Backbone as CSV, one residue per row, in Angstrom:
resi,resn,N_x,N_y,N_z,CA_x,CA_y,CA_z,C_x,C_y,C_z
1,MET,-37.652,16.789,33.086,-38.492,16.837,31.883,-37.627,16.421,30.687
2,LEU,-38.169,15.529,29.872,-37.470,15.055,28.682,-38.147,15.612,27.445
3,ILE,-37.372,16.325,26.632,-37.898,16.899,25.390,-37.275,16.157,24.212
4,ILE,-38.084,15.623,23.351,-37.602,14.869,22.188,-37.936,15.644,20.927
5,ASN,-36.909,15.898,20.127,-37.093,16.572,18.843,-37.250,15.511,17.759
6,SER,-38.415,15.410,17.215,-38.692,14.369,16.213,-38.682,14.915,14.798
7,THR,-38.062,16.065,14.589,-38.107,16.690,13.262,-36.851,16.424,12.438
8,PHE,-35.870,15.671,12.982,-34.643,15.451,12.208,-34.942,14.548,11.019
9,THR,-34.098,14.665,9.985,-34.305,13.947,8.729,-33.196,12.936,8.503
10,PHE,-33.566,11.745,8.091,-32.583,10.727,7.737,-32.072,10.986,6.327
11,ARG,-30.755,10.926,6.150,-30.145,11.052,4.834,-29.657,9.673,4.404
12,ALA,-29.867,9.343,3.155,-29.544,7.997,2.693,-28.964,8.021,1.286
13,ILE,-28.176,6.990,0.994,-27.642,6.747,-0.344,-28.203,5.414,-0.829
14,LEU,-28.726,5.400,-2.021,-29.324,4.199,-2.594,-28.252,3.379,-3.308
15,ARG,-28.077,2.146,-2.862,-27.085,1.283,-3.507,-27.746,0.451,-4.591
16,ILE,-27.085,0.418,-5.762,-27.597,-0.366,-6.876,-26.684,-1.564,-7.131
17,LYS,-27.232,-2.538,-7.828,-26.479,-3.750,-8.142,-25.879,-3.622,-9.532
18,SER,-24.543,-3.812,-9.611,-23.876,-3.732,-10.910,-22.581,-4.539,-10.858
19,ASP,-22.712,-5.854,-10.820,-21.553,-6.733,-10.690,-20.787,-6.853,-12.003
20,ALA,-19.466,-6.838,-11.899,-18.622,-7.148,-13.043,-18.655,-8.656,-13.295
21,ARG,-18.582,-9.029,-14.547,-18.650,-10.458,-14.876,-17.447,-11.227,-14.332
22,ASP,-16.283,-10.573,-14.328,-15.050,-11.286,-13.998,-14.546,-11.005,-12.579
23,ALA,-15.341,-10.358,-11.737,-14.891,-10.027,-10.387,-14.636,-11.298,-9.576
24,LEU,-13.578,-11.266,-8.765,-13.288,-12.415,-7.910,-14.354,-12.592,-6.841
25,VAL,-14.840,-11.474,-6.314,-15.912,-11.495,-5.319,-16.995,-10.532,-5.763
26,LYS,-18.214,-11.041,-5.923,-19.340,-10.221,-6.349,-20.253,-9.956,-5.157
27,PHE,-20.806,-8.754,-5.112,-21.612,-8.349,-3.964,-23.103,-8.245,-4.281
28,GLY,-23.468,-8.380,-5.540,-24.842,-8.127,-5.948,-25.870,-9.050,-5.327
29,SER,-25.465,-10.279,-4.996,-26.434,-11.205,-4.405,-26.798,-10.809,-2.976
30,LYS,-25.976,-9.959,-2.350,-26.220,-9.561,-0.969,-26.601,-8.095,-0.844
31,PHE,-26.016,-7.234,-1.680,-26.246,-5.797,-1.571,-26.671,-5.217,-2.911
32,GLY,-27.499,-4.185,-2.847,-27.849,-3.438,-4.046,-29.193,-3.830,-4.624
33,CYS,-29.834,-2.847,-5.221,-31.147,-3.089,-5.838,-31.006,-3.164,-7.348
34,ASP,-31.936,-3.846,-7.962,-32.010,-3.900,-9.415,-32.612,-2.585,-9.907
35,VAL,-31.863,-1.877,-10.738,-32.293,-0.538,-11.157,-33.622,-0.592,-11.902
36,GLU,-33.767,-1.546,-12.811,-34.961,-1.605,-13.657,-36.216,-1.918,-12.853
37,HIS,-36.109,-2.819,-11.873,-37.309,-3.291,-11.183,-37.524,-2.693,-9.798
38,ASP,-36.459,-2.216,-9.145,-36.590,-1.827,-7.742,-36.295,-0.365,-7.434
39,ALA,-35.543,0.306,-8.286,-35.054,1.650,-7.940,-36.193,2.637,-7.692
40,GLU,-37.148,2.702,-8.610,-38.224,3.680,-8.450,-39.088,3.355,-7.237
41,ARG,-39.310,2.076,-6.987,-40.099,1.684,-5.813,-39.413,2.131,-4.530
42,LEU,-38.100,2.003,-4.463,-37.361,2.402,-3.264,-37.326,3.929,-3.112
43,ILE,-37.276,4.628,-4.220,-37.314,6.097,-4.159,-38.657,6.561,-3.591
44,ARG,-39.720,5.924,-4.035,-41.048,6.269,-3.499,-41.156,5.915,-2.024
45,LEU,-40.567,4.797,-1.640,-40.574,4.411,-0.240,-39.820,5.432,0.603
46,ALA,-38.700,5.923,0.084,-37.942,6.954,0.794,-38.801,8.191,1.014
47,GLN,-39.587,8.543,0.000,-40.515,9.688,0.138,-41.526,9.435,1.244
48,ASP,-42.125,8.247,1.233,-43.158,7.927,2.216,-42.608,7.951,3.642
49,LEU,-41.338,7.554,3.801,-40.724,7.485,5.130,-40.060,8.796,5.538
50,GLY,-40.072,9.760,4.654,-39.441,11.033,4.964,-37.926,10.980,4.957
51,VAL,-37.362,10.073,4.169,-35.910,9.921,4.080,-35.368,10.849,3.001
52,ASP,-34.327,11.583,3.344,-33.687,12.493,2.390,-32.670,11.702,1.575
53,LEU,-33.040,11.342,0.370,-32.156,10.595,-0.515,-31.163,11.567,-1.146
54,VAL,-29.855,11.295,-0.962,-28.846,12.272,-1.398,-27.906,11.733,-2.462
55,GLY,-27.910,10.423,-2.727,-26.964,9.923,-3.714,-27.166,8.459,-4.052
56,VAL,-26.244,7.949,-4.856,-26.280,6.569,-5.328,-24.890,5.968,-5.170
57,SER,-24.830,4.683,-4.843,-23.550,3.983,-4.739,-23.628,2.644,-5.456
58,PHE,-22.455,2.126,-5.809,-22.360,0.788,-6.380,-20.977,0.229,-6.069
59,HIS,-20.821,-1.070,-6.241,-19.517,-1.727,-6.125,-19.490,-2.847,-7.149
60,VAL,-18.574,-2.764,-8.106,-18.550,-3.738,-9.200,-17.962,-5.076,-8.770
61,GLY,-17.318,-5.124,-7.592,-16.775,-6.379,-7.087,-15.277,-6.320,-6.851
62,PHE,-14.826,-7.183,-5.960,-13.408,-7.255,-5.621,-12.639,-7.966,-6.732
63,GLY,-11.498,-7.399,-7.130,-10.676,-8.025,-8.162,-11.242,-7.864,-9.554
64,CYS,-11.875,-6.743,-9.814,-12.477,-6.503,-11.133,-11.398,-6.132,-12.154
65,LYS,-11.493,-6.719,-13.358,-10.565,-6.396,-14.442,-11.305,-5.919,-15.689
66,ASP,-12.533,-5.521,-15.500,-13.403,-5.170,-16.625,-13.653,-3.666,-16.640
67,PHE,-13.096,-2.964,-17.643,-13.319,-1.524,-17.758,-14.801,-1.204,-17.909
68,ASP,-15.494,-1.998,-18.729,-16.895,-1.709,-19.031,-17.784,-1.799,-17.798
69,ALA,-17.366,-2.561,-16.785,-18.184,-2.693,-15.581,-18.368,-1.345,-14.906
70,PHE,-17.308,-0.560,-14.799,-17.412,0.766,-14.200,-18.209,1.709,-15.101
71,TYR,-17.948,1.641,-16.386,-18.684,2.507,-17.325,-20.187,2.235,-17.245
72,ASN,-20.565,0.968,-17.301,-21.986,0.612,-17.273,-22.635,0.959,-15.937
73,ALA,-21.882,0.815,-14.850,-22.431,1.148,-13.536,-22.696,2.654,-13.429
74,ILE,-21.780,3.459,-13.920,-21.984,4.917,-13.889,-23.163,5.310,-14.777
75,LYS,-23.301,4.629,-15.894,-24.463,4.868,-16.770,-25.763,4.538,-16.030
76,LEU,-25.772,3.442,-15.280,-26.957,3.064,-14.517,-27.289,4.092,-13.437
77,THR,-26.246,4.622,-12.801,-26.508,5.592,-11.741,-27.184,6.843,-12.283
78,ARG,-26.865,7.216,-13.517,-27.543,8.389,-14.088,-29.039,8.130,-14.251
79,THR,-29.385,6.881,-14.565,-30.803,6.525,-14.647,-31.487,6.750,-13.300
80,VAL,-30.811,6.375,-12.217,-31.377,6.555,-10.880,-31.451,8.046,-10.530
81,PHE,-30.427,8.801,-10.876,-30.456,10.248,-10.647,-31.674,10.874,-11.336
82,ASN,-31.942,10.437,-12.567,-33.081,10.992,-13.313,-34.409,10.593,-12.676
83,LEU,-34.515,9.335,-12.220,-35.740,8.895,-11.557,-35.971,9.686,-10.274
84,ALA,-34.917,9.891,-9.533,-35.039,10.645,-8.287,-35.472,12.080,-8.550
85,LYS,-34.983,12.664,-9.636,-35.350,14.041,-9.985,-36.849,14.152,-10.238
86,VAL,-37.416,13.152,-10.898,-38.849,13.141,-11.168,-39.653,13.165,-9.874
87,HIS,-39.118,12.532,-8.843,-39.822,12.428,-7.567,-39.380,13.502,-6.565
88,GLY,-38.724,14.528,-7.064,-38.416,15.675,-6.222,-37.087,15.654,-5.503
89,TYR,-36.258,14.659,-5.762,-34.945,14.582,-5.121,-33.875,15.203,-6.022
90,ASN,-32.941,15.866,-5.406,-31.807,16.436,-6.142,-30.526,15.760,-5.631
91,LEU,-30.203,14.609,-6.186,-29.062,13.827,-5.712,-27.754,14.531,-6.062
92,ASN,-26.784,14.420,-5.164,-25.501,15.099,-5.424,-24.277,14.290,-4.998
93,ILE,-24.462,13.010,-4.647,-23.330,12.168,-4.254,-23.323,10.905,-5.112
94,LEU,-22.171,10.575,-5.642,-21.996,9.339,-6.392,-20.806,8.583,-5.813
95,ASP,-21.063,7.415,-5.229,-20.024,6.560,-4.656,-19.757,5.433,-5.645
96,ILE,-18.560,5.433,-6.248,-18.239,4.441,-7.284,-17.601,3.184,-6.696
97,GLY,-17.596,3.067,-5.367,-17.174,1.834,-4.712,-15.695,1.541,-4.845
98,GLY,-15.365,0.251,-4.831,-13.979,-0.196,-4.916,-13.789,-1.130,-6.085
99,GLY,-12.856,-2.079,-5.896,-12.541,-2.992,-6.991,-11.357,-2.558,-7.812
100,PHE,-10.679,-1.481,-7.387,-9.532,-0.980,-8.146,-8.295,-1.836,-7.869
101,PRO,-7.492,-2.124,-8.904,-6.300,-2.953,-8.696,-5.238,-2.222,-7.890
102,GLY,-4.536,-2.959,-7.043,-3.482,-2.348,-6.251,-2.098,-2.763,-6.672
103,THR,-1.994,-3.504,-7.776,-0.689,-4.036,-8.186,-0.341,-3.751,-9.640
104,ASN,-1.241,-3.133,-10.379,-1.003,-2.901,-11.806,-1.309,-1.445,-12.137
105,ASP,-0.286,-0.605,-12.104,-0.480,0.828,-12.334,-0.965,1.123,-13.745
106,ARG,-0.462,0.373,-14.722,-0.873,0.614,-16.110,-2.368,0.357,-16.274
107,TYR,-2.831,-0.738,-15.699,-4.265,-1.048,-15.783,-5.077,0.009,-15.051
108,PHE,-4.608,0.447,-13.891,-5.360,1.437,-13.126,-5.479,2.751,-13.890
109,ARG,-4.405,3.172,-14.561,-4.485,4.416,-15.335,-5.511,4.304,-16.454
110,LYS,-5.562,3.150,-17.111,-6.568,2.946,-18.160,-7.977,2.940,-17.566
111,LEU,-8.101,2.324,-16.397,-9.397,2.299,-15.728,-9.847,3.696,-15.348
112,ALA,-8.914,4.519,-14.877,-9.242,5.896,-14.500,-9.739,6.681,-15.707
113,VAL,-9.135,6.443,-16.861,-9.591,7.115,-18.092,-11.028,6.720,-18.402
114,THR,-11.335,5.431,-18.275,-12.694,4.949,-18.543,-13.702,5.579,-17.587
115,ILE,-13.351,5.634,-16.303,-14.256,6.217,-15.303,-14.486,7.695,-15.588
116,ASN,-13.427,8.422,-15.890,-13.572,9.854,-16.170,-14.386,10.100,-17.429
117,GLN,-14.218,9.253,-18.433,-15.022,9.388,-19.651,-16.502,9.182,-19.352
118,ALA,-16.809,8.186,-18.537,-18.205,7.924,-18.179,-18.785,9.080,-17.379
119,LEU,-18.007,9.630,-16.447,-18.487,10.773,-15.654,-18.726,11.984,-16.546
120,ASP,-17.829,12.224,-17.500,-18.006,13.350,-18.422,-19.236,13.161,-19.296
121,GLU,-19.482,11.923,-19.687,-20.592,11.649,-20.594,-21.946,11.737,-19.889
122,TYR,-22.020,11.269,-18.650,-23.320,11.154,-17.996,-23.571,12.174,-16.887
123,PHE,-22.525,12.875,-16.446,-22.725,13.795,-15.329,-22.099,15.170,-15.541
124,SER,-21.779,15.507,-16.779,-21.160,16.810,-17.032,-22.126,17.969,-16.815
125,ASP,-23.436,17.677,-16.818,-24.436,18.729,-16.707,-24.910,18.972,-15.275
126,VAL,-24.374,18.212,-14.323,-24.803,18.378,-12.929,-23.579,18.487,-12.034
127,SER,-23.795,19.072,-10.865,-22.720,19.202,-9.887,-22.876,18.090,-8.851
128,ILE,-21.902,17.178,-8.808,-21.968,16.061,-7.873,-20.624,15.882,-7.168
129,GLN,-20.680,15.234,-6.026,-19.472,14.837,-5.307,-19.239,13.361,-5.575
130,VAL,-18.081,13.045,-6.153,-17.736,11.656,-6.467,-16.792,11.137,-5.387
131,ILE,-17.159,10.032,-4.768,-16.306,9.408,-3.760,-16.070,7.955,-4.149
132,ALA,-15.052,7.335,-3.539,-14.705,5.955,-3.863,-14.225,5.242,-2.610
133,GLU,-13.991,3.950,-2.746,-13.549,3.111,-1.628,-12.304,2.315,-2.057
134,PRO,-11.177,3.014,-2.236,-9.988,2.379,-2.837,-9.071,1.679,-1.844
135,GLY,-9.620,0.836,-0.984,-8.803,0.192,0.037,-7.722,-0.701,-0.534
136,THR,-8.103,-1.657,-1.392,-7.138,-2.574,-1.985,-6.094,-1.826,-2.804
137,PHE,-6.510,-0.790,-3.493,-5.591,-0.001,-4.312,-4.436,0.545,-3.478
138,PHE,-4.728,0.984,-2.262,-3.702,1.590,-1.428,-2.805,0.572,-0.733
139,VAL,-3.358,-0.568,-0.317,-2.598,-1.430,0.598,-2.081,-2.731,-0.003
140,ASN,-2.604,-3.164,-1.134,-2.280,-4.514,-1.586,-0.787,-4.718,-1.829
141,SER,-0.138,-3.768,-2.495,1.278,-3.933,-2.826,2.200,-3.493,-1.700
142,SER,1.638,-3.000,-0.598,2.479,-2.473,0.480,3.036,-3.558,1.395
143,PHE,2.508,-4.779,1.298,2.967,-5.873,2.152,3.496,-7.025,1.299
144,THR,4.628,-7.552,1.701,5.199,-8.762,1.106,5.359,-9.794,2.209
145,LEU,4.882,-11.003,1.954,4.959,-12.071,2.942,6.177,-12.946,2.654
146,ALA,6.954,-13.252,3.683,8.097,-14.156,3.559,7.882,-15.346,4.484
147,CYS,7.952,-16.559,3.924,7.735,-17.782,4.687,8.955,-18.697,4.592
148,ASN,9.174,-19.461,5.649,10.257,-20.444,5.684,9.775,-21.830,5.291
149,ILE,10.655,-22.601,4.662,10.454,-24.035,4.532,10.831,-24.656,5.883
150,ILE,9.877,-25.304,6.541,10.164,-25.872,7.866,10.329,-27.389,7.823
151,SER,9.931,-28.005,6.700,10.124,-29.441,6.560,9.930,-29.797,5.086
152,ARG,10.434,-30.965,4.705,10.253,-31.404,3.319,10.408,-32.912,3.232
153,LYS,9.913,-33.491,2.139,10.105,-34.914,1.870,9.913,-35.146,0.374
154,PHE,10.363,-36.283,-0.095,10.175,-36.677,-1.494,9.197,-37.842,-1.505
155,ASN,8.042,-37.668,-2.176,7.000,-38.689,-2.068,7.066,-39.710,-3.204
156,SER,6.156,-40.662,-3.162,6.160,-41.770,-4.122,5.760,-41.344,-5.525
157,ASN,5.189,-40.161,-5.674,4.809,-39.646,-6.990,5.904,-38.786,-7.603
158,ASN,7.108,-38.915,-7.060,8.262,-38.164,-7.569,8.057,-36.653,-7.488
159,LYS,7.454,-36.248,-6.395,7.265,-34.821,-6.139,7.916,-34.456,-4.811
160,TRP,8.476,-33.275,-4.777,8.928,-32.733,-3.500,7.718,-32.173,-2.763
161,VAL,7.636,-32.474,-1.491,6.565,-31.961,-0.637,7.200,-31.031,0.386
162,TYR,6.717,-29.775,0.420,7.268,-28.786,1.342,6.200,-28.339,2.340
163,TYR,6.650,-28.023,3.543,5.780,-27.491,4.585,6.330,-26.119,4.980
164,ILE,5.461,-25.106,4.953,5.898,-23.753,5.288,5.233,-23.293,6.582
165,ASN,5.761,-22.222,7.163,5.272,-21.762,8.478,4.128,-20.754,8.361
166,ASP,3.237,-20.968,7.417,1.999,-20.202,7.275,1.047,-21.086,6.488
167,GLY,-0.185,-20.644,6.265,-1.112,-21.492,5.537,-2.458,-20.839,5.320
168,ILE,-3.441,-21.657,4.921,-4.735,-21.102,4.544,-5.553,-20.648,5.749
169,PHE,-5.150,-21.027,6.953,-5.815,-20.512,8.142,-5.119,-19.247,8.651
170,GLY,-4.039,-18.879,7.988,-3.288,-17.686,8.345,-3.338,-16.661,7.235
171,SER,-2.182,-16.310,6.683,-2.102,-15.237,5.694,-2.791,-15.575,4.376
172,PHE,-2.988,-16.871,4.084,-3.561,-17.263,2.798,-5.061,-17.530,2.878
173,ASN,-5.686,-17.150,3.977,-7.125,-17.321,4.119,-7.873,-16.564,3.032
174,ARG,-7.401,-15.349,2.752,-8.013,-14.551,1.684,-7.971,-15.282,0.353
175,ASP,-6.800,-15.808,0.025,-6.603,-16.436,-1.274,-7.404,-17.727,-1.405
176,TYR,-7.596,-18.413,-0.271,-8.408,-19.626,-0.271,-9.889,-19.294,-0.431
177,CYS,-10.355,-18.309,0.319,-11.787,-17.960,0.293,-12.195,-17.324,-1.036
178,PHE,-11.347,-16.455,-1.568,-11.737,-15.652,-2.722,-11.054,-16.081,-4.007
179,ASN,-10.259,-17.154,-3.940,-9.600,-17.677,-5.142,-8.699,-16.625,-5.800
180,VAL,-7.983,-15.876,-4.967,-7.090,-14.837,-5.466,-5.797,-15.480,-5.966
181,PRO,-5.339,-15.174,-7.179,-4.063,-15.728,-7.666,-2.892,-15.276,-6.799
182,ILE,-1.981,-16.188,-6.517,-0.818,-15.924,-5.684,0.434,-15.922,-6.552
183,THR,1.290,-14.930,-6.363,2.608,-14.933,-6.996,3.632,-15.344,-5.948
184,MET,4.507,-16.286,-6.311,5.491,-16.791,-5.358,6.826,-16.975,-6.056
185,TYR,7.906,-16.661,-5.335,9.230,-16.988,-5.857,10.189,-17.195,-4.700
186,PRO,11.200,-18.052,-4.892,12.209,-18.260,-3.844,13.067,-17.014,-3.687
187,LEU,13.528,-16.785,-2.477,14.361,-15.618,-2.219,15.742,-15.771,-2.837
188,LYS,16.269,-16.987,-2.835,17.609,-17.216,-3.356,17.648,-17.068,-4.869
189,ASN,18.816,-16.699,-5.372,19.088,-16.795,-6.802,19.739,-18.155,-7.052
190,TYR,18.953,-19.104,-7.534,19.479,-20.437,-7.739,20.251,-20.504,-9.050
191,ARG,21.460,-21.012,-8.957,22.294,-21.097,-10.156,21.842,-22.230,-11.065
192,SER,21.372,-23.305,-10.470,20.902,-24.428,-11.272,19.566,-24.085,-11.916
193,LYS,19.374,-24.553,-13.127,18.112,-24.321,-13.831,17.124,-25.472,-13.606
194,ASN,17.500,-26.450,-12.795,16.624,-27.602,-12.556,15.439,-27.196,-11.683
195,VAL,14.243,-27.551,-12.123,13.033,-27.292,-11.351,12.253,-28.588,-11.228
196,TYR,11.392,-28.641,-10.222,10.698,-29.882,-9.894,9.236,-29.599,-9.595
197,SER,8.393,-30.545,-9.977,6.985,-30.478,-9.591,6.891,-30.680,-8.091
198,SER,6.183,-29.780,-7.402,6.204,-29.781,-5.936,4.820,-29.532,-5.362
199,ILE,4.671,-29.939,-4.106,3.465,-29.690,-3.317,3.866,-28.795,-2.148
200,ILE,3.003,-27.825,-1.817,3.285,-26.951,-0.683,2.129,-27.027,0.306
201,PHE,2.417,-27.491,1.522,1.434,-27.552,2.585,1.643,-26.402,3.571
202,GLY,0.554,-26.014,4.233,0.634,-25.037,5.297,1.075,-25.675,6.598
203,VAL,1.072,-24.856,7.660,1.706,-25.268,8.908,0.786,-26.071,9.831
204,THR,-0.525,-26.002,9.655,-1.436,-26.632,10.617,-1.587,-28.127,10.348
205,CYS,-2.317,-28.798,11.244,-2.505,-30.245,11.113,-3.601,-30.594,10.116
206,ALA,-4.359,-29.604,9.643,-5.487,-29.868,8.756,-5.002,-30.260,7.366
207,THR,-5.503,-31.370,6.834,-5.116,-31.818,5.500,-5.455,-30.803,4.409
208,PRO,-6.592,-30.092,4.504,-6.880,-29.088,3.467,-5.934,-27.893,3.480
209,ASP,-5.079,-27.792,4.506,-4.157,-26.653,4.587,-3.020,-26.870,3.590
210,ARG,-3.358,-26.683,2.323,-2.416,-26.922,1.233,-2.535,-25.776,0.231
211,LEU,-1.409,-25.188,-0.098,-1.452,-24.104,-1.065,-1.644,-24.635,-2.477
212,THR,-0.840,-25.611,-2.847,-0.958,-26.141,-4.201,-0.427,-27.565,-4.261
213,ASN,-1.013,-28.351,-5.133,-0.614,-29.743,-5.310,0.362,-29.910,-6.461
214,ASP,0.618,-28.834,-7.202,1.516,-28.961,-8.354,2.054,-27.589,-8.733
215,VAL,3.256,-27.279,-8.269,3.913,-26.032,-8.629,5.356,-26.352,-8.979
216,THR,5.869,-25.711,-10.009,7.219,-25.985,-10.483,8.192,-24.977,-9.900
217,ILE,9.091,-25.459,-9.026,10.049,-24.589,-8.349,11.375,-25.334,-8.204
218,PRO,12.453,-24.634,-7.851,13.739,-25.313,-7.626,13.664,-26.235,-6.416
219,ASN,14.684,-27.037,-6.248,14.794,-27.913,-5.091,15.166,-27.067,-3.878
220,LEU,14.247,-26.912,-2.942,14.442,-26.038,-1.787,14.962,-26.818,-0.595
221,GLU,15.658,-26.101,0.274,16.184,-26.692,1.496,15.371,-26.184,2.698
222,ILE,15.416,-26.944,3.800,14.793,-26.477,5.035,15.466,-25.179,5.463
223,GLY,14.646,-24.177,5.781,15.159,-22.865,6.135,15.137,-21.864,5.000
224,ASP,14.980,-22.342,3.756,14.896,-21.420,2.620,13.635,-20.566,2.717
225,TRP,13.704,-19.411,2.081,12.585,-18.465,2.120,11.803,-18.493,0.817
226,LEU,10.493,-18.419,0.934,9.599,-18.180,-0.196,8.971,-16.807,-0.011
227,VAL,8.911,-16.042,-1.084,8.431,-14.669,-1.015,7.119,-14.553,-1.781
228,PHE,6.135,-13.897,-1.150,4.803,-13.716,-1.745,4.485,-12.218,-1.759
229,PRO,4.631,-11.540,-2.884,4.319,-10.107,-2.934,2.815,-9.854,-2.966
230,ASN,2.445,-8.608,-2.760,1.051,-8.159,-2.875,0.118,-8.894,-1.907
231,MET,0.510,-8.895,-0.638,-0.276,-9.571,0.394,-0.861,-8.557,1.387
232,GLY,-1.155,-7.354,0.920,-1.608,-6.316,1.837,-3.097,-6.261,2.078
233,ALA,-3.895,-6.735,1.139,-5.346,-6.575,1.253,-6.001,-7.820,1.836
234,TYR,-6.615,-7.682,2.988,-7.440,-8.715,3.625,-6.654,-9.909,4.160
235,CYS,-5.331,-9.866,4.158,-4.563,-11.025,4.627,-4.486,-11.060,6.145
236,LEU,-3.947,-10.020,6.755,-3.850,-10.006,8.209,-5.226,-9.985,8.867
237,SER,-6.168,-9.292,8.255,-7.490,-9.173,8.865,-8.237,-10.505,8.901
238,LEU,-7.853,-11.446,8.048,-8.512,-12.751,8.003,-7.683,-13.852,8.657
239,CYS,-6.508,-13.499,9.173,-5.654,-14.493,9.836,-6.329,-15.047,11.093
240,THR,-6.097,-16.325,11.356,-6.548,-16.931,12.605,-5.341,-17.537,13.321
241,SER,-5.538,-17.924,14.569,-4.488,-18.603,15.321,-4.827,-20.079,15.475
242,PHE,-5.461,-20.647,14.468,-5.852,-22.057,14.483,-4.635,-22.945,14.775
243,ASN,-4.823,-23.933,15.606,-3.760,-24.837,16.059,-2.708,-24.146,16.917
244,GLY,-2.996,-22.922,17.339,-2.079,-22.226,18.223,-0.953,-21.482,17.545
245,PHE,-0.982,-21.391,16.218,0.065,-20.664,15.508,-0.285,-19.180,15.451
246,SER,0.696,-18.342,15.721,0.459,-16.899,15.772,0.453,-16.318,14.372
247,ILE,-0.134,-15.128,14.261,-0.137,-14.436,12.973,1.267,-13.910,12.697
248,PRO,1.592,-13.614,11.449,2.962,-13.202,11.112,3.369,-11.898,11.805
249,HIS,4.660,-11.800,12.087,5.209,-10.553,12.600,5.363,-9.559,11.449
250,ILE,5.173,-8.286,11.762,5.257,-7.237,10.739,6.532,-6.434,10.953
251,PHE,7.272,-6.241,9.878,8.474,-5.419,9.907,8.309,-4.310,8.870
252,TYR,8.461,-3.071,9.304,8.330,-1.928,8.407,9.709,-1.579,7.862
253,ILE,9.799,-1.459,6.558,11.057,-1.154,5.900,10.955,0.224,5.263
254,VAL,11.903,1.085,5.597,11.896,2.437,5.062,13.340,2.907,4.941
255,ASN,13.635,3.672,3.904,15.004,4.158,3.745,15.154,5.545,4.373
256,ASP,16.381,6.023,4.437,16.655,7.289,5.114,15.967,8.467,4.437
257,ASP,15.872,8.440,3.107,15.222,9.538,2.394,13.758,9.659,2.790
258,THR,13.094,8.511,2.891,11.680,8.522,3.278,11.521,8.980,4.717
259,LEU,12.445,8.565,5.577,12.405,9.032,6.960,12.511,10.546,7.031
260,ALA,13.390,11.102,6.198,13.579,12.554,6.204,12.344,13.276,5.691
261,VAL,11.759,12.754,4.597,10.562,13.385,4.030,9.413,13.310,5.026
262,GLY,9.286,12.151,5.712,8.213,11.985,6.672,8.432,12.713,7.973
263,ARG,9.657,13.239,8.160,9.988,13.986,9.381,9.690,13.170,10.638
264,PHE,10.088,11.905,10.612,9.891,11.060,11.783,10.776,11.543,12.927
265,SER,10.246,11.510,14.100,10.996,11.916,15.276,12.084,10.904,15.578
266,GLN,13.166,11.368,16.159,14.230,10.463,16.569,13.763,9.519,17.667
267,ASP,12.658,9.879,18.313,12.107,9.020,19.353,11.292,7.860,18.790
268,PHE,11.062,7.899,17.460,10.272,6.827,16.840,11.036,5.510,16.974
269,PRO,10.379,4.447,17.454,11.085,3.195,17.748,11.445,2.406,16.497
270,PHE,12.558,2.736,15.872,13.012,1.962,14.732,14.486,1.616,14.912
271,LYS,14.888,0.545,14.230,16.280,0.115,14.276,16.872,0.208,12.884
272,ARG,18.113,0.659,12.827,18.792,0.727,11.542,19.367,-0.655,11.207
273,ALA,19.115,-1.069,9.961,19.611,-2.372,9.533,21.108,-2.300,9.259
274,SER,21.746,-3.472,9.285,23.185,-3.520,9.032,23.513,-3.287,7.568
275,VAL,22.497,-3.423,6.684,22.679,-3.132,5.269,21.607,-2.134,4.856
276,SER,21.863,-1.412,3.785,20.892,-0.438,3.310,19.719,-1.141,2.652
277,LEU,18.644,-0.397,2.459,17.460,-0.974,1.815,17.792,-1.425,0.408
278,ASP,18.552,-0.605,-0.334,18.901,-0.975,-1.708,19.721,-2.259,-1.742
279,GLU,20.643,-2.406,-0.783,21.458,-3.620,-0.727,20.592,-4.841,-0.425
280,SER,19.674,-4.686,0.521,18.836,-5.825,0.892,17.931,-6.246,-0.252
281,LEU,17.448,-5.286,-1.035,16.588,-5.629,-2.165,17.356,-6.386,-3.238
282,ASN,18.664,-6.161,-3.298,19.470,-6.874,-4.279,19.523,-8.365,-3.996
283,HIS,19.210,-8.763,-2.768,19.204,-10.179,-2.436,17.963,-10.877,-2.979
284,PHE,16.940,-10.096,-3.307,15.729,-10.687,-3.853,15.958,-11.094,-5.307
285,ASN,15.293,-12.145,-5.704,15.376,-12.571,-7.092,14.455,-11.676,-7.917
286,LEU,14.921,-10.455,-8.222,14.047,-9.493,-8.870,13.666,-9.923,-10.279
287,ARG,14.492,-10.725,-10.901,14.153,-11.218,-12.239,13.090,-12.305,-12.161
288,LYS,12.928,-12.854,-10.965,11.889,-13.867,-10.718,11.961,-15.005,-11.747
289,ARG,13.164,-15.516,-11.936,13.338,-16.586,-12.921,12.436,-17.775,-12.614
290,PHE,12.236,-18.031,-11.319,11.445,-19.180,-10.920,10.080,-18.761,-10.370
291,SER,9.672,-17.560,-10.636,8.392,-17.115,-10.083,7.257,-17.930,-10.691
292,THR,6.214,-18.093,-9.918,5.059,-18.846,-10.388,3.797,-18.198,-9.863
293,ILE,2.720,-18.289,-10.602,1.429,-17.749,-10.201,0.429,-18.895,-10.154
294,PHE,-0.273,-19.026,-9.056,-1.228,-20.123,-8.914,-2.350,-19.700,-7.983
295,CYS,-3.435,-20.440,-8.023,-4.518,-20.286,-7.053,-4.490,-21.493,-6.118
296,ILE,-4.875,-21.295,-4.873,-4.842,-22.373,-3.888,-5.754,-23.510,-4.320
297,ASP,-5.205,-24.736,-4.260,-5.997,-25.916,-4.616,-7.104,-26.133,-3.600
298,LYS,-8.284,-26.496,-4.097,-9.413,-26.764,-3.200,-9.954,-28.180,-3.389
299,ASP,-9.120,-29.050,-3.953,-9.569,-30.438,-4.178,-9.730,-31.177,-2.862
C-alpha cells in the first residue's frame, strides 16, 4: 500500500531585478521580476498555488562598483516585503546576492557601510535573516596565475610578439567572456627602464586566442614568467582542454605559522620549500614597476 501525503508546503523566495549600471555581468535579463509591474502579481500567484513565500533576493551583478546599486536594491526589497504583508505573508529572509569585490578591501568596507545603512533605514522595524552570496569576495585574491613565455618574435610593425602557455580557452576564459580587467607584471625585476609595445598570444592554434594586441612591457626572454594576480574567481571552473592543453597545476603556498594555526596533521601531503615564503615573495616585483592593466582584445 502506498500512502502519499499531499499536505506539505512549498517555501519560496521571490527574486527581483535590480542591476547595477556598471556591473561587468548583469543578471536582470535572465533572472528576477520587475518590482513595479510583476511583484504583486507573483505574490498573488504564490497564494493561489499554496506557496509559502518567505523572503526576497536580488543580485546587482558581477563586478559591481556602485554603492547605490545595493542601497536601491534593499529599498526595493522593502517595497516587496510591504506588498507581501498586505497579502498575508510575513517575509523574514533577505538575500542580498553577490557582486562584492574580492581585491579591494577599502572599497568593500565602504560598501559594507552602505549596505548596513540601507538595512537600518528600511528594515530596523522588522526581524529578518540577511544572507549573501560572497563567492568572489572570498576566492578572487586567493589565486595568482604564473605563465611562461614559450616563444617570441619581432614583427614588421616593430612590436614584440609573445606566446604564453595559457590563453582564453584556459585560465583567461573568464576575462574574455566577461571583459574582466587583467593585471599583469613580469616576475623579474628588470634593471633596464626600456619598455616595448607588445602582443601576447595564448597557447592554442586559434587566432582569436590573444590576450592583447598592444601592451607596454619590458623585452622578455623565452622562459620568463608573467604573473597575473586575482585569478581565483571563475578561472579554473571555466578552463577547457581545447587543443589538448591541460588546465594549470595548482600549488598551495602556506607558511609555518599558518600551518601551526590550522593544526595540519604531519600526515598532510605537503613539501617544504628550499626557501621561506617571505624569501620567495621577495623575488616578485612587488613595486610592479612594469605592471599593466588591460582587458582582452576581442577585435
